Jmol script that loads the backbone (N, CA, C; Angstrom):
load data "model"
ATOM      1  N   MET A   1       0.843  -1.177   0.000  1.00  0.00           N
ATOM      2  CA  MET A   1       0.000   0.000   0.000  1.00  0.00           C
ATOM      3  C   MET A   1       0.889   1.241   0.000  1.00  0.00           C
ATOM      4  N   ASN A   2       0.667   2.132  -0.919  1.00  0.00           N
ATOM      5  CA  ASN A   2       1.469   3.338  -1.039  1.00  0.00           C
ATOM      6  C   ASN A   2       0.898   4.432  -0.137  1.00  0.00           C
ATOM      7  N   THR A   3       1.692   4.898   0.823  1.00  0.00           N
ATOM      8  CA  THR A   3       1.238   5.927   1.758  1.00  0.00           C
ATOM      9  C   THR A   3       2.021   7.225   1.620  1.00  0.00           C
ATOM     10  N   SER A   4       2.850   7.341   0.593  1.00  0.00           N
ATOM     11  CA  SER A   4       3.736   8.499   0.483  1.00  0.00           C
ATOM     12  C   SER A   4       2.985   9.819   0.296  1.00  0.00           C
ATOM     13  N   ASP A   5       1.802   9.783  -0.309  1.00  0.00           N
ATOM     14  CA  ASP A   5       1.041  11.012  -0.539  1.00  0.00           C
ATOM     15  C   ASP A   5       0.098  11.343   0.605  1.00  0.00           C
ATOM     16  N   TYR A   6       0.072  10.513   1.636  1.00  0.00           N
ATOM     17  CA  TYR A   6      -0.889  10.677   2.721  1.00  0.00           C
ATOM     18  C   TYR A   6      -0.206  11.072   4.019  1.00  0.00           C
ATOM     19  N   ARG A   7      -0.907  11.887   4.794  1.00  0.00           N
ATOM     20  CA  ARG A   7      -0.463  12.229   6.142  1.00  0.00           C
ATOM     21  C   ARG A   7      -1.029  11.155   7.065  1.00  0.00           C
ATOM     22  N   ILE A   8      -0.230  10.617   7.949  1.00  0.00           N
ATOM     23  CA  ILE A   8      -0.688   9.585   8.870  1.00  0.00           C
ATOM     24  C   ILE A   8      -0.948  10.222  10.224  1.00  0.00           C
ATOM     25  N   ARG A   9      -2.172   9.992  10.729  1.00  0.00           N
ATOM     26  CA  ARG A   9      -2.582  10.576  12.002  1.00  0.00           C
ATOM     27  C   ARG A   9      -3.155   9.475  12.890  1.00  0.00           C
ATOM     28  N   PRO A  10      -2.454   9.064  13.934  1.00  0.00           N
ATOM     29  CA  PRO A  10      -2.979   8.048  14.841  1.00  0.00           C
ATOM     30  C   PRO A  10      -3.942   8.656  15.861  1.00  0.00           C
ATOM     31  N   SER A  11      -4.913   7.855  16.294  1.00  0.00           N
ATOM     32  CA  SER A  11      -5.854   8.317  17.315  1.00  0.00           C
ATOM     33  C   SER A  11      -5.142   8.363  18.665  1.00  0.00           C
ATOM     34  N   LYS A  12      -5.732   9.086  19.606  1.00  0.00           N
ATOM     35  CA  LYS A  12      -5.168   9.188  20.941  1.00  0.00           C
ATOM     36  C   LYS A  12      -5.107   7.800  21.589  1.00  0.00           C
ATOM     37  N   HIS A  13      -6.162   7.017  21.414  1.00  0.00           N
ATOM     38  CA  HIS A  13      -6.203   5.656  21.950  1.00  0.00           C
ATOM     39  C   HIS A  13      -5.054   4.814  21.386  1.00  0.00           C
ATOM     40  N   PHE A  14      -4.837   4.894  20.087  1.00  0.00           N
ATOM     41  CA  PHE A  14      -3.770   4.125  19.445  1.00  0.00           C
ATOM     42  C   PHE A  14      -2.395   4.557  19.939  1.00  0.00           C
ATOM     43  N   ILE A  15      -2.210   5.839  20.114  1.00  0.00           N
ATOM     44  CA  ILE A  15      -0.923   6.365  20.600  1.00  0.00           C
ATOM     45  C   ILE A  15      -0.638   5.868  22.010  1.00  0.00           C
ATOM     46  N   LEU A  16      -1.647   5.950  22.884  1.00  0.00           N
ATOM     47  CA  LEU A  16      -1.435   5.611  24.291  1.00  0.00           C
ATOM     48  C   LEU A  16      -1.385   4.113  24.557  1.00  0.00           C
ATOM     49  N   THR A  17      -1.886   3.302  23.636  1.00  0.00           N
ATOM     50  CA  THR A  17      -1.877   1.861  23.868  1.00  0.00           C
ATOM     51  C   THR A  17      -0.886   1.167  22.937  1.00  0.00           C
ATOM     52  N   TRP A  18      -1.246   0.994  21.692  1.00  0.00           N
ATOM     53  CA  TRP A  18      -0.470   0.165  20.781  1.00  0.00           C
ATOM     54  C   TRP A  18       0.856   0.786  20.380  1.00  0.00           C
ATOM     55  N   MET A  19       0.887   2.066  20.094  1.00  0.00           N
ATOM     56  CA  MET A  19       2.169   2.678  19.698  1.00  0.00           C
ATOM     57  C   MET A  19       3.169   2.612  20.847  1.00  0.00           C
ATOM     58  N   ARG A  20       2.683   2.801  22.042  1.00  0.00           N
ATOM     59  CA  ARG A  20       3.560   2.730  23.211  1.00  0.00           C
ATOM     60  C   ARG A  20       4.040   1.295  23.432  1.00  0.00           C
ATOM     61  N   LYS A  21       3.106   0.329  23.346  1.00  0.00           N
ATOM     62  CA  LYS A  21       3.453  -1.075  23.566  1.00  0.00           C
ATOM     63  C   LYS A  21       4.429  -1.574  22.510  1.00  0.00           C
ATOM     64  N   TRP A  22       4.198  -1.218  21.250  1.00  0.00           N
ATOM     65  CA  TRP A  22       5.028  -1.690  20.148  1.00  0.00           C
ATOM     66  C   TRP A  22       6.269  -0.834  19.940  1.00  0.00           C
ATOM     67  N   ASP A  23       6.401   0.267  20.659  1.00  0.00           N
ATOM     68  CA  ASP A  23       7.513   1.206  20.512  1.00  0.00           C
ATOM     69  C   ASP A  23       7.580   1.736  19.075  1.00  0.00           C
ATOM     70  N   TYR A  24       6.432   2.174  18.579  1.00  0.00           N
ATOM     71  CA  TYR A  24       6.313   2.731  17.224  1.00  0.00           C
ATOM     72  C   TYR A  24       6.359   4.248  17.264  1.00  0.00           C
ATOM     73  N   ASP A  25       6.841   4.825  16.191  1.00  0.00           N
ATOM     74  CA  ASP A  25       6.682   6.244  15.927  1.00  0.00           C
ATOM     75  C   ASP A  25       5.966   6.358  14.582  1.00  0.00           C
ATOM     76  N   ILE A  26       5.791   7.554  14.070  1.00  0.00           N
ATOM     77  CA  ILE A  26       5.067   7.746  12.812  1.00  0.00           C
ATOM     78  C   ILE A  26       5.784   7.049  11.657  1.00  0.00           C
ATOM     79  N   PHE A  27       7.099   7.054  11.671  1.00  0.00           N
ATOM     80  CA  PHE A  27       7.864   6.414  10.594  1.00  0.00           C
ATOM     81  C   PHE A  27       7.685   4.895  10.611  1.00  0.00           C
ATOM     82  N   ALA A  28       7.698   4.302  11.800  1.00  0.00           N
ATOM     83  CA  ALA A  28       7.480   2.858  11.919  1.00  0.00           C
ATOM     84  C   ALA A  28       6.049   2.499  11.527  1.00  0.00           C
ATOM     85  N   LEU A  29       5.111   3.360  11.846  1.00  0.00           N
ATOM     86  CA  LEU A  29       3.716   3.142  11.479  1.00  0.00           C
ATOM     87  C   LEU A  29       3.540   3.199   9.959  1.00  0.00           C
ATOM     88  N   ARG A  30       4.159   4.176   9.330  1.00  0.00           N
ATOM     89  CA  ARG A  30       4.111   4.278   7.868  1.00  0.00           C
ATOM     90  C   ARG A  30       4.757   3.044   7.224  1.00  0.00           C
ATOM     91  N   ASP A  31       5.873   2.611   7.772  1.00  0.00           N
ATOM     92  CA  ASP A  31       6.555   1.431   7.255  1.00  0.00           C
ATOM     93  C   ASP A  31       5.681   0.174   7.402  1.00  0.00           C
ATOM     94  N   ALA A  32       4.998   0.045   8.529  1.00  0.00           N
ATOM     95  CA  ALA A  32       4.110  -1.104   8.747  1.00  0.00           C
ATOM     96  C   ALA A  32       2.966  -1.106   7.744  1.00  0.00           C
ATOM     97  N   LEU A  33       2.404   0.062   7.448  1.00  0.00           N
ATOM     98  CA  LEU A  33       1.314   0.144   6.477  1.00  0.00           C
ATOM     99  C   LEU A  33       1.803  -0.152   5.064  1.00  0.00           C
ATOM    100  N   GLU A  34       2.979   0.339   4.729  1.00  0.00           N
ATOM    101  CA  GLU A  34       3.498   0.110   3.380  1.00  0.00           C
ATOM    102  C   GLU A  34       3.904  -1.340   3.149  1.00  0.00           C
ATOM    103  N   ASN A  35       4.345  -2.031   4.202  1.00  0.00           N
ATOM    104  CA  ASN A  35       4.806  -3.405   4.074  1.00  0.00           C
ATOM    105  C   ASN A  35       3.782  -4.422   4.552  1.00  0.00           C
ATOM    106  N   ALA A  36       2.526  -4.032   4.620  1.00  0.00           N
ATOM    107  CA  ALA A  36       1.474  -4.951   5.047  1.00  0.00           C
ATOM    108  C   ALA A  36       1.331  -6.084   4.033  1.00  0.00           C
ATOM    109  N   TYR A  37       1.209  -7.320   4.533  1.00  0.00           N
ATOM    110  CA  TYR A  37       1.063  -8.457   3.621  1.00  0.00           C
ATOM    111  C   TYR A  37      -0.379  -8.647   3.172  1.00  0.00           C
ATOM    112  N   LYS A  38      -1.338  -8.004   3.868  1.00  0.00           N
ATOM    113  CA  LYS A  38      -2.738  -8.090   3.454  1.00  0.00           C
ATOM    114  C   LYS A  38      -3.464  -6.838   3.912  1.00  0.00           C
ATOM    115  N   VAL A  39      -4.254  -6.251   3.020  1.00  0.00           N
ATOM    116  CA  VAL A  39      -5.087  -5.097   3.351  1.00  0.00           C
ATOM    117  C   VAL A  39      -6.511  -5.403   2.896  1.00  0.00           C
ATOM    118  N   ASN A  40      -7.442  -5.396   3.845  1.00  0.00           N
ATOM    119  CA  ASN A  40      -8.851  -5.664   3.547  1.00  0.00           C
ATOM    120  C   ASN A  40      -9.662  -4.392   3.682  1.00  0.00           C
ATOM    121  N   LYS A  41     -10.533  -4.154   2.720  1.00  0.00           N
ATOM    122  CA  LYS A  41     -11.465  -3.041   2.819  1.00  0.00           C
ATOM    123  C   LYS A  41     -12.706  -3.562   3.537  1.00  0.00           C
ATOM    124  N   VAL A  42     -13.056  -2.959   4.669  1.00  0.00           N
ATOM    125  CA  VAL A  42     -14.165  -3.458   5.479  1.00  0.00           C
ATOM    126  C   VAL A  42     -15.316  -2.449   5.586  1.00  0.00           C
ATOM    127  N   GLY A  43     -15.240  -1.383   4.862  1.00  0.00           N
ATOM    128  CA  GLY A  43     -16.281  -0.368   4.856  1.00  0.00           C
ATOM    129  C   GLY A  43     -16.039   0.575   3.695  1.00  0.00           C
ATOM    130  N   LYS A  44     -16.774   1.675   3.680  1.00  0.00           N
ATOM    131  CA  LYS A  44     -16.614   2.638   2.588  1.00  0.00           C
ATOM    132  C   LYS A  44     -15.191   3.212   2.557  1.00  0.00           C
ATOM    133  N   ASN A  45     -14.687   3.603   3.719  1.00  0.00           N
ATOM    134  CA  ASN A  45     -13.339   4.166   3.822  1.00  0.00           C
ATOM    135  C   ASN A  45     -12.488   3.461   4.868  1.00  0.00           C
ATOM    136  N   LYS A  46     -12.979   2.373   5.449  1.00  0.00           N
ATOM    137  CA  LYS A  46     -12.306   1.688   6.555  1.00  0.00           C
ATOM    138  C   LYS A  46     -11.550   0.461   6.050  1.00  0.00           C
ATOM    139  N   TYR A  47     -10.335   0.283   6.560  1.00  0.00           N
ATOM    140  CA  TYR A  47      -9.461  -0.796   6.127  1.00  0.00           C
ATOM    141  C   TYR A  47      -8.848  -1.498   7.328  1.00  0.00           C
ATOM    142  N   GLU A  48      -8.423  -2.740   7.098  1.00  0.00           N
ATOM    143  CA  GLU A  48      -7.635  -3.489   8.058  1.00  0.00           C
ATOM    144  C   GLU A  48      -6.341  -3.903   7.355  1.00  0.00           C
ATOM    145  N   ALA A  49      -5.209  -3.573   7.948  1.00  0.00           N
ATOM    146  CA  ALA A  49      -3.910  -3.942   7.382  1.00  0.00           C
ATOM    147  C   ALA A  49      -3.245  -4.928   8.325  1.00  0.00           C
ATOM    148  N   TYR A  50      -2.703  -6.004   7.764  1.00  0.00           N
ATOM    149  CA  TYR A  50      -2.034  -7.040   8.541  1.00  0.00           C
ATOM    150  C   TYR A  50      -0.546  -7.003   8.245  1.00  0.00           C
ATOM    151  N   THR A  51       0.263  -6.895   9.296  1.00  0.00           N
ATOM    152  CA  THR A  51       1.709  -6.876   9.159  1.00  0.00           C
ATOM    153  C   THR A  51       2.310  -7.947  10.058  1.00  0.00           C
ATOM    154  N   ARG A  52       3.562  -8.266   9.824  1.00  0.00           N
ATOM    155  CA  ARG A  52       4.257  -9.247  10.657  1.00  0.00           C
ATOM    156  C   ARG A  52       5.588  -8.637  11.076  1.00  0.00           C
ATOM    157  N   VAL A  53       5.813  -8.590  12.389  1.00  0.00           N
ATOM    158  CA  VAL A  53       7.043  -8.040  12.945  1.00  0.00           C
ATOM    159  C   VAL A  53       7.608  -9.046  13.939  1.00  0.00           C
ATOM    160  N   LYS A  54       8.820  -9.502  13.683  1.00  0.00           N
ATOM    161  CA  LYS A  54       9.508 -10.459  14.553  1.00  0.00           C
ATOM    162  C   LYS A  54       8.639 -11.686  14.849  1.00  0.00           C
ATOM    163  N   GLY A  55       7.968 -12.194  13.818  1.00  0.00           N
ATOM    164  CA  GLY A  55       7.165 -13.393  13.955  1.00  0.00           C
ATOM    165  C   GLY A  55       5.781 -13.190  14.529  1.00  0.00           C
ATOM    166  N   LYS A  56       5.451 -11.959  14.928  1.00  0.00           N
ATOM    167  CA  LYS A  56       4.133 -11.679  15.492  1.00  0.00           C
ATOM    168  C   LYS A  56       3.298 -10.902  14.478  1.00  0.00           C
ATOM    169  N   SER A  57       2.043 -11.303  14.366  1.00  0.00           N
ATOM    170  CA  SER A  57       1.124 -10.630  13.459  1.00  0.00           C
ATOM    171  C   SER A  57       0.483  -9.445  14.173  1.00  0.00           C
ATOM    172  N   ARG A  58       0.358  -8.352  13.456  1.00  0.00           N
ATOM    173  CA  ARG A  58      -0.282  -7.145  14.003  1.00  0.00           C
ATOM    174  C   ARG A  58      -1.305  -6.637  13.006  1.00  0.00           C
ATOM    175  N   LYS A  59      -2.428  -6.180  13.548  1.00  0.00           N
ATOM    176  CA  LYS A  59      -3.494  -5.661  12.700  1.00  0.00           C
ATOM    177  C   LYS A  59      -3.688  -4.190  13.015  1.00  0.00           C
ATOM    178  N   LEU A  60      -3.751  -3.381  11.963  1.00  0.00           N
ATOM    179  CA  LEU A  60      -4.012  -1.952  12.091  1.00  0.00           C
ATOM    180  C   LEU A  60      -5.350  -1.657  11.439  1.00  0.00           C
ATOM    181  N   ILE A  61      -6.221  -0.980  12.145  1.00  0.00           N
ATOM    182  CA  ILE A  61      -7.514  -0.586  11.606  1.00  0.00           C
ATOM    183  C   ILE A  61      -7.454   0.921  11.384  1.00  0.00           C
ATOM    184  N   PHE A  62      -7.747   1.325  10.143  1.00  0.00           N
ATOM    185  CA  PHE A  62      -7.591   2.736   9.805  1.00  0.00           C
ATOM    186  C   PHE A  62      -8.650   3.187   8.809  1.00  0.00           C
ATOM    187  N   ILE A  63      -8.776   4.507   8.706  1.00  0.00           N
ATOM    188  CA  ILE A  63      -9.664   5.144   7.739  1.00  0.00           C
ATOM    189  C   ILE A  63      -8.784   5.914   6.765  1.00  0.00           C
ATOM    190  N   LYS A  64      -9.058   5.717   5.488  1.00  0.00           N
ATOM    191  CA  LYS A  64      -8.293   6.403   4.436  1.00  0.00           C
ATOM    192  C   LYS A  64      -9.201   7.465   3.822  1.00  0.00           C
ATOM    193  N   ASP A  65      -8.845   8.727   4.024  1.00  0.00           N
ATOM    194  CA  ASP A  65      -9.632   9.844   3.527  1.00  0.00           C
ATOM    195  C   ASP A  65      -8.956  10.405   2.277  1.00  0.00           C
ATOM    196  N   GLU A  66      -9.571  10.165   1.132  1.00  0.00           N
ATOM    197  CA  GLU A  66      -9.008  10.624  -0.148  1.00  0.00           C
ATOM    198  C   GLU A  66      -9.076  12.147  -0.279  1.00  0.00           C
ATOM    199  N   GLY A  67     -10.114  12.766   0.275  1.00  0.00           N
ATOM    200  CA  GLY A  67     -10.286  14.217   0.155  1.00  0.00           C
ATOM    201  C   GLY A  67      -9.186  14.998   0.846  1.00  0.00           C
ATOM    202  N   PHE A  68      -8.857  14.607   2.067  1.00  0.00           N
ATOM    203  CA  PHE A  68      -7.831  15.290   2.847  1.00  0.00           C
ATOM    204  C   PHE A  68      -6.457  14.639   2.716  1.00  0.00           C
ATOM    205  N   LYS A  69      -6.374  13.523   1.956  1.00  0.00           N
ATOM    206  CA  LYS A  69      -5.121  12.777   1.798  1.00  0.00           C
ATOM    207  C   LYS A  69      -4.547  12.436   3.180  1.00  0.00           C
ATOM    208  N   GLU A  70      -5.375  11.763   3.972  1.00  0.00           N
ATOM    209  CA  GLU A  70      -5.007  11.439   5.340  1.00  0.00           C
ATOM    210  C   GLU A  70      -5.382   9.999   5.673  1.00  0.00           C
ATOM    211  N   ILE A  71      -4.534   9.345   6.440  1.00  0.00           N
ATOM    212  CA  ILE A  71      -4.822   8.019   6.977  1.00  0.00           C
ATOM    213  C   ILE A  71      -4.923   8.176   8.488  1.00  0.00           C
ATOM    214  N   PHE A  72      -6.110   7.880   9.023  1.00  0.00           N
ATOM    215  CA  PHE A  72      -6.375   7.998  10.452  1.00  0.00           C
ATOM    216  C   PHE A  72      -6.379   6.599  11.048  1.00  0.00           C
ATOM    217  N   VAL A  73      -5.376   6.282  11.852  1.00  0.00           N
ATOM    218  CA  VAL A  73      -5.258   4.946  12.442  1.00  0.00           C
ATOM    219  C   VAL A  73      -6.094   4.921  13.714  1.00  0.00           C
ATOM    220  N   ILE A  74      -7.127   4.059  13.720  1.00  0.00           N
ATOM    221  CA  ILE A  74      -8.055   3.995  14.833  1.00  0.00           C
ATOM    222  C   ILE A  74      -7.493   3.159  15.972  1.00  0.00           C
ATOM    223  N   THR A  75      -7.122   1.925  15.684  1.00  0.00           N
ATOM    224  CA  THR A  75      -6.644   1.021  16.717  1.00  0.00           C
ATOM    225  C   THR A  75      -5.806  -0.094  16.115  1.00  0.00           C
ATOM    226  N   GLY A  76      -5.297  -0.939  16.952  1.00  0.00           N
ATOM    227  CA  GLY A  76      -4.494  -2.064  16.530  1.00  0.00           C
ATOM    228  C   GLY A  76      -4.865  -3.303  17.320  1.00  0.00           C
ATOM    229  N   ALA A  77      -4.301  -4.409  16.916  1.00  0.00           N
ATOM    230  CA  ALA A  77      -4.493  -5.680  17.617  1.00  0.00           C
ATOM    231  C   ALA A  77      -3.257  -6.532  17.369  1.00  0.00           C
ATOM    232  N   GLU A  78      -3.075  -7.518  18.228  1.00  0.00           N
ATOM    233  CA  GLU A  78      -1.887  -8.348  18.138  1.00  0.00           C
ATOM    234  C   GLU A  78      -2.303  -9.815  18.107  1.00  0.00           C
ATOM    235  N   GLY A  79      -1.620 -10.589  17.289  1.00  0.00           N
ATOM    236  CA  GLY A  79      -1.896 -12.011  17.208  1.00  0.00           C
ATOM    237  C   GLY A  79      -0.645 -12.821  17.473  1.00  0.00           C
ATOM    238  N   LYS A  80      -0.691 -14.086  17.086  1.00  0.00           N
ATOM    239  CA  LYS A  80       0.451 -14.988  17.322  1.00  0.00           C
ATOM    240  C   LYS A  80       1.438 -14.945  16.194  1.00  0.00           C
TER     241      LYS A  80
END
end "model"
wireframe off; spacefill off
backbone 0.3
color backbone group
């Protein structure tokens, strides 16, 4: 997924929980979105991106706004 033209904006919840737990910054978040092995569209503008870091699967749920050229990351989840 190409995110170079988009501004990435994480939610407060995502910043205080998942970004802190995963030790992510905006650059790591952009890298995770660009290197996602699967991206599912689950709504009109809502997506789920699946990435793998150090053998662990991570899911990012985000909204892609074409008008404002912005990706708003709502939350994340962690798997095995």
